[in-house]
N, CA, C and O atoms as a GROMACS GRO file, in nm:
protein
  300
    1MET      N    1   1.173  -0.317  -0.212
    1MET     CA    2   1.152  -0.177  -0.236
    1MET      C    3   1.064  -0.113  -0.128
    1MET      O    4   1.109  -0.018  -0.064
    2PRO      N    5   0.941  -0.159  -0.106
    2PRO     CA    6   0.860  -0.098   0.000
    2PRO      C    7   0.927  -0.111   0.137
    2PRO      O    8   0.910  -0.024   0.223
    3GLN      N    9   1.003  -0.220   0.158
    3GLN     CA   10   1.070  -0.238   0.286
    3GLN      C   11   1.173  -0.128   0.310
    3GLN      O   12   1.185  -0.077   0.421
    4ASN      N   13   1.248  -0.091   0.206
    4ASN     CA   14   1.348   0.015   0.219
    4ASN      C   15   1.282   0.148   0.250
    4ASN      O   16   1.329   0.223   0.336
    5LEU      N   17   1.174   0.179   0.181
    5LEU     CA   18   1.104   0.305   0.206
    5LEU      C   19   1.037   0.304   0.343
    5LEU      O   20   1.027   0.408   0.407
    6ALA      N   21   0.992   0.188   0.388
    6ALA     CA   22   0.932   0.178   0.521
    6ALA      C   23   1.034   0.216   0.627
    6ALA      O   24   1.002   0.289   0.721
    7ARG      N   25   1.156   0.167   0.612
    7ARG     CA   26   1.262   0.205   0.707
    7ARG      C   27   1.292   0.355   0.698
    7ARG      O   28   1.308   0.422   0.800
    8LYS      N   29   1.298   0.406   0.577
    8LYS     CA   30   1.329   0.548   0.556
    8LYS      C   31   1.225   0.639   0.622
    8LYS      O   32   1.260   0.738   0.686
    9TYR      N   33   1.096   0.605   0.607
    9TYR     CA   34   0.988   0.690   0.658
    9TYR      C   35   0.938   0.648   0.796
    9TYR      O   36   0.853   0.717   0.854
   10GLY      N   37   0.989   0.537   0.850
   10GLY     CA   38   0.944   0.490   0.980
   10GLY      C   39   0.801   0.438   0.978
   10GLY      O   40   0.725   0.457   1.072
   11LYS      N   41   0.765   0.372   0.869
   11LYS     CA   42   0.631   0.317   0.849
   11LYS      C   43   0.642   0.170   0.812
   11LYS      O   44   0.753   0.118   0.797
   12THR      N   45   0.528   0.103   0.798
   12THR     CA   46   0.529  -0.036   0.752
   12THR      C   47   0.525  -0.037   0.599
   12THR      O   48   0.483   0.062   0.538
   13PRO      N   49   0.568  -0.147   0.536
   13PRO     CA   50   0.555  -0.155   0.391
   13PRO      C   51   0.410  -0.136   0.344
   13PRO      O   52   0.386  -0.074   0.240
   14ALA      N   53   0.315  -0.189   0.420
   14ALA     CA   54   0.174  -0.172   0.382
   14ALA      C   55   0.135  -0.025   0.383
   14ALA      O   56   0.062   0.021   0.295
   15GLN      N   57   0.182   0.049   0.483
   15GLN     CA   58   0.151   0.192   0.490
   15GLN      C   59   0.212   0.267   0.372
   15GLN      O   60   0.150   0.358   0.317
   16ILE      N   61   0.332   0.229   0.333
   16ILE     CA   62   0.397   0.293   0.218
   16ILE      C   63   0.312   0.273   0.093
   16ILE      O   64   0.288   0.367   0.018
   17LEU      N   65   0.267   0.148   0.071
   17LEU     CA   66   0.189   0.119  -0.049
   17LEU      C   67   0.051   0.184  -0.044
   17LEU      O   68   0.001   0.231  -0.146
   18MET      N   69  -0.011   0.186   0.074
   18MET     CA   70  -0.142   0.251   0.085
   18MET      C   71  -0.130   0.401   0.060
   18MET      O   72  -0.214   0.461  -0.006
   19ARG      N   73  -0.024   0.462   0.115
   19ARG     CA   74  -0.006   0.606   0.094
   19ARG      C   75   0.020   0.637  -0.053
   19ARG      O   76  -0.030   0.737  -0.105
   20ARG      N   77   0.097   0.553  -0.119
   20ARG     CA   78   0.122   0.572  -0.262
   20ARG      C   79  -0.010   0.570  -0.337
   20ARG      O   80  -0.033   0.653  -0.425
   21ASN      N   81  -0.096   0.475  -0.304
   21ASN     CA   82  -0.226   0.468  -0.370
   21ASN      C   83  -0.307   0.594  -0.346
   21ASN      O   84  -0.365   0.649  -0.439
   22VAL      N   85  -0.311   0.642  -0.222
   22VAL     CA   86  -0.386   0.764  -0.189
   22VAL      C   87  -0.333   0.881  -0.272
   22VAL      O   88  -0.411   0.959  -0.326
   23GLN      N   89  -0.201   0.893  -0.281
   23GLN     CA   90  -0.142   1.002  -0.358
   23GLN      C   91  -0.174   0.993  -0.506
   23GLN      O   92  -0.173   1.094  -0.576
   24GLN      N   93  -0.203   0.873  -0.553
   24GLN     CA   94  -0.237   0.853  -0.694
   24GLN      C   95  -0.387   0.861  -0.718
   24GLN      O   96  -0.432   0.840  -0.831
   25GLY      N   97  -0.465   0.890  -0.615
   25GLY     CA   98  -0.610   0.899  -0.629
   25GLY      C   99  -0.680   0.765  -0.625
   25GLY      O  100  -0.796   0.754  -0.664
   26ILE      N  101  -0.610   0.662  -0.579
   26ILE     CA  102  -0.666   0.527  -0.568
   26ILE      C  103  -0.705   0.506  -0.422
   26ILE      O  104  -0.623   0.528  -0.332
   27ILE      N  105  -0.826   0.463  -0.398
   27ILE     CA  106  -0.872   0.444  -0.261
   27ILE      C  107  -0.843   0.300  -0.217
   27ILE      O  108  -0.906   0.207  -0.266
   28PRO      N  109  -0.747   0.282  -0.124
   28PRO     CA  110  -0.720   0.147  -0.075
   28PRO      C  111  -0.830   0.103   0.022
   28PRO      O  112  -0.886   0.185   0.095
   29ILE      N  113  -0.861  -0.024   0.022
   29ILE     CA  114  -0.961  -0.079   0.114
   29ILE      C  115  -0.893  -0.189   0.195
   29ILE      O  116  -0.905  -0.307   0.162
   30PRO      N  117  -0.822  -0.150   0.302
   30PRO     CA  118  -0.756  -0.251   0.384
   30PRO      C  119  -0.855  -0.324   0.474
   30PRO      O  120  -0.963  -0.273   0.502
   31LYS      N  121  -0.817  -0.443   0.517
   31LYS     CA  122  -0.906  -0.524   0.600
   31LYS      C  123  -0.827  -0.578   0.719
   31LYS      O  124  -0.714  -0.625   0.703
   32SER      N  125  -0.887  -0.571   0.836
   32SER     CA  126  -0.828  -0.632   0.955
   32SER      C  127  -0.932  -0.636   1.066
   32SER      O  128  -1.018  -0.548   1.074
   33LYS      N  129  -0.922  -0.737   1.149
   33LYS     CA  130  -1.006  -0.744   1.270
   33LYS      C  131  -0.928  -0.694   1.391
   33LYS      O  132  -0.985  -0.670   1.497
   34ASN      N  133  -0.798  -0.678   1.374
   34ASN     CA  134  -0.710  -0.636   1.482
   34ASN      C  135  -0.716  -0.483   1.497
   34ASN      O  136  -0.680  -0.412   1.403
   35PRO      N  137  -0.761  -0.432   1.613
   35PRO     CA  138  -0.773  -0.286   1.631
   35PRO      C  139  -0.641  -0.210   1.608
   35PRO      O  140  -0.642  -0.101   1.552
   36ALA      N  141  -0.530  -0.268   1.650
   36ALA     CA  142  -0.401  -0.202   1.629
   36ALA      C  143  -0.368  -0.193   1.480
   36ALA      O  144  -0.316  -0.092   1.434
   37ARG      N  145  -0.399  -0.298   1.407
   37ARG     CA  146  -0.373  -0.297   1.263
   37ARG      C  147  -0.466  -0.200   1.192
   37ARG      O  148  -0.424  -0.134   1.097
   38LEU      N  149  -0.591  -0.191   1.236
   38LEU     CA  150  -0.683  -0.093   1.178
   38LEU      C  151  -0.629   0.048   1.195
   38LEU      O  152  -0.632   0.128   1.101
   39ALA      N  153  -0.580   0.079   1.315
   39ALA     CA  154  -0.523   0.212   1.340
   39ALA      C  155  -0.400   0.235   1.253
   39ALA      O  156  -0.380   0.344   1.200
   40GLU      N  157  -0.319   0.132   1.237
   40GLU     CA  158  -0.200   0.141   1.152
   40GLU      C  159  -0.240   0.167   1.007
   40GLU      O  160  -0.176   0.246   0.938
   41ASN      N  161  -0.345   0.100   0.963
   41ASN     CA  162  -0.389   0.114   0.824
   41ASN      C  163  -0.434   0.256   0.790
   41ASN      O  164  -0.420   0.299   0.676
   42ILE      N  165  -0.489   0.328   0.887
   42ILE     CA  166  -0.535   0.463   0.856
   42ILE      C  167  -0.430   0.570   0.889
   42ILE      O  168  -0.452   0.688   0.863
   43ALA      N  169  -0.318   0.529   0.946
   43ALA     CA  170  -0.212   0.625   0.981
   43ALA      C  171  -0.119   0.647   0.861
   43ALA      O  172   0.001   0.622   0.869
   44VAL      N  173  -0.176   0.694   0.752
   44VAL     CA  174  -0.096   0.715   0.630
   44VAL      C  175  -0.101   0.861   0.584
   44VAL      O  176  -0.060   0.892   0.472
   45PHE      N  177  -0.150   0.949   0.669
   45PHE     CA  178  -0.164   1.088   0.628
   45PHE      C  179  -0.062   1.181   0.694
   45PHE      O  180  -0.072   1.303   0.680
   46ASP      N  181   0.034   1.125   0.766
   46ASP     CA  182   0.134   1.208   0.832
   46ASP      C  183   0.270   1.203   0.762
   46ASP      O  184   0.371   1.247   0.817
   47PHE      N  185   0.272   1.149   0.641
   47PHE     CA  186   0.395   1.146   0.560
   47PHE      C  187   0.354   1.138   0.414
   47PHE      O  188   0.239   1.107   0.382
   48ALA      N  189   0.447   1.167   0.326
   48ALA     CA  190   0.417   1.161   0.182
   48ALA      C  191   0.545   1.133   0.104
   48ALA      O  192   0.630   1.221   0.090
   49PRO      N  193   0.560   1.011   0.052
   49PRO     CA  194   0.675   0.984  -0.034
   49PRO      C  195   0.670   1.078  -0.156
   49PRO      O  196   0.564   1.100  -0.213
   50GLU      N  197   0.784   1.131  -0.192
   50GLU     CA  198   0.788   1.224  -0.304
   50GLU      C  199   0.904   1.191  -0.397
   50GLU      O  200   0.987   1.106  -0.367
   51GLY      N  201   0.907   1.259  -0.508
   51GLY     CA  202   1.020   1.252  -0.600
   51GLY      C  203   1.056   1.112  -0.642
   51GLY      O  204   0.974   1.035  -0.692
   52GLU      N  205   1.184   1.080  -0.621
   52GLU     CA  206   1.236   0.951  -0.665
   52GLU      C  207   1.166   0.834  -0.598
   52GLU      O  208   1.153   0.727  -0.658
   53ASP      N  209   1.120   0.853  -0.475
   53ASP     CA  210   1.051   0.745  -0.405
   53ASP      C  211   0.920   0.710  -0.475
   53ASP      O  212   0.888   0.593  -0.492
   54MET      N  213   0.844   0.811  -0.517
   54MET     CA  214   0.719   0.785  -0.590
   54MET      C  215   0.746   0.724  -0.726
   54MET      O  216   0.673   0.636  -0.771
   55VAL      N  217   0.852   0.769  -0.792
   55VAL     CA  218   0.888   0.712  -0.922
   55VAL      C  219   0.922   0.564  -0.905
   55VAL      O  220   0.880   0.480  -0.984
   56ALA      N  221   0.999   0.533  -0.802
   56ALA     CA  222   1.038   0.394  -0.776
   56ALA      C  223   0.915   0.308  -0.747
   56ALA      O  224   0.904   0.196  -0.798
   57LEU      N  225   0.823   0.359  -0.666
   57LEU     CA  226   0.701   0.284  -0.636
   57LEU      C  227   0.618   0.264  -0.761
   57LEU      O  228   0.561   0.157  -0.782
   58GLY      N  229   0.610   0.366  -0.844
   58GLY     CA  230   0.535   0.355  -0.970
   58GLY      C  231   0.596   0.254  -1.065
   58GLY      O  232   0.525   0.193  -1.145
   59GLY      N  233   0.727   0.235  -1.056
   59GLY     CA  234   0.795   0.139  -1.142
   59GLY      C  235   0.764  -0.006  -1.106
   59GLY      O  236   0.795  -0.096  -1.183
   60MET      N  237   0.704  -0.028  -0.990
   60MET     CA  238   0.668  -0.164  -0.950
   60MET      C  239   0.546  -0.215  -1.024
   60MET      O  240   0.523  -0.336  -1.031
   61HIS      N  241   0.466  -0.125  -1.080
   61HIS     CA  242   0.340  -0.163  -1.145
   61HIS      C  243   0.367  -0.249  -1.268
   61HIS      O  244   0.444  -0.209  -1.356
   62GLN      N  245   0.305  -0.364  -1.275
   62GLN     CA  246   0.320  -0.455  -1.388
   62GLN      C  247   0.186  -0.491  -1.451
   62GLN      O  248   0.179  -0.582  -1.534
   63ASN      N  249   0.079  -0.420  -1.412
   63ASN     CA  250  -0.056  -0.444  -1.465
   63ASN      C  251  -0.098  -0.590  -1.450
   63ASN      O  252  -0.156  -0.649  -1.541
   64ARG      N  253  -0.068  -0.647  -1.332
   64ARG     CA  254  -0.108  -0.785  -1.303
   64ARG      C  255  -0.192  -0.784  -1.176
   64ARG      O  256  -0.177  -0.696  -1.092
   65ARG      N  257  -0.278  -0.882  -1.163
   65ARG     CA  258  -0.360  -0.897  -1.044
   65ARG      C  259  -0.320  -1.026  -0.975
   65ARG      O  260  -0.278  -1.122  -1.039
   66THR      N  261  -0.333  -1.028  -0.841
   66THR     CA  262  -0.289  -1.146  -0.768
   66THR      C  263  -0.401  -1.214  -0.690
   66THR      O  264  -0.375  -1.306  -0.613
   67SER      N  265  -0.524  -1.172  -0.710
   67SER     CA  266  -0.634  -1.237  -0.638
   67SER      C  267  -0.693  -1.349  -0.724
   67SER      O  268  -0.660  -1.364  -0.842
   68HIS      N  269  -0.780  -1.426  -0.662
   68HIS     CA  270  -0.843  -1.537  -0.732
   68HIS      C  271  -0.952  -1.487  -0.825
   68HIS      O  272  -1.017  -1.386  -0.798
   69ASP      N  273  -0.973  -1.557  -0.933
   69ASP     CA  274  -1.081  -1.525  -1.026
   69ASP      C  275  -1.212  -1.570  -0.962
   69ASP      O  276  -1.230  -1.689  -0.938
   70PRO      N  277  -1.304  -1.477  -0.933
   70PRO     CA  278  -1.428  -1.515  -0.866
   70PRO      C  279  -1.517  -1.606  -0.950
   70PRO      O  280  -1.608  -1.671  -0.896
   71LEU      N  281  -1.493  -1.613  -1.079
   71LEU     CA  282  -1.574  -1.699  -1.165
   71LEU      C  283  -1.527  -1.844  -1.161
   71LEU      O  284  -1.603  -1.935  -1.195
   72THR      N  285  -1.402  -1.866  -1.120
   72THR     CA  286  -1.350  -2.002  -1.120
   72THR      C  287  -1.304  -2.050  -0.982
   72THR      O  288  -1.272  -2.168  -0.965
   73PHE      N  289  -1.301  -1.962  -0.883
   73PHE     CA  290  -1.254  -1.999  -0.749
   73PHE      C  291  -1.356  -2.087  -0.679
   73PHE      O  292  -1.476  -2.057  -0.682
   74ASP      N  293  -1.310  -2.195  -0.615
   74ASP     CA  294  -1.398  -2.287  -0.544
   74ASP      C  295  -1.421  -2.236  -0.402
   74ASP      O  296  -1.342  -2.264  -0.311
   75PHE      N  297  -1.529  -2.159  -0.383
   75PHE     CA  298  -1.560  -2.106  -0.251
   75PHE      C  299  -1.611  -2.218  -0.163
   75PHE      O  300  -1.644  -2.194  -0.047
   0.00000   0.00000   0.00000
């Protein structure tokens, strides 16, 4: 899904998802040491998925988290 919208808007899938978050009032906190990737991460204000595209992105939400539990992760 994000891959299709990335092609449509000429952006990366990460940019599509970050822009969706911004439009929903969610502040994304991307991380990278690569200067080109940092610039890419903030280049999300020159487009705006609308209508069916936003509905489709919203349909991906499953209320699940994919990071490690900090209380049980072996650092």
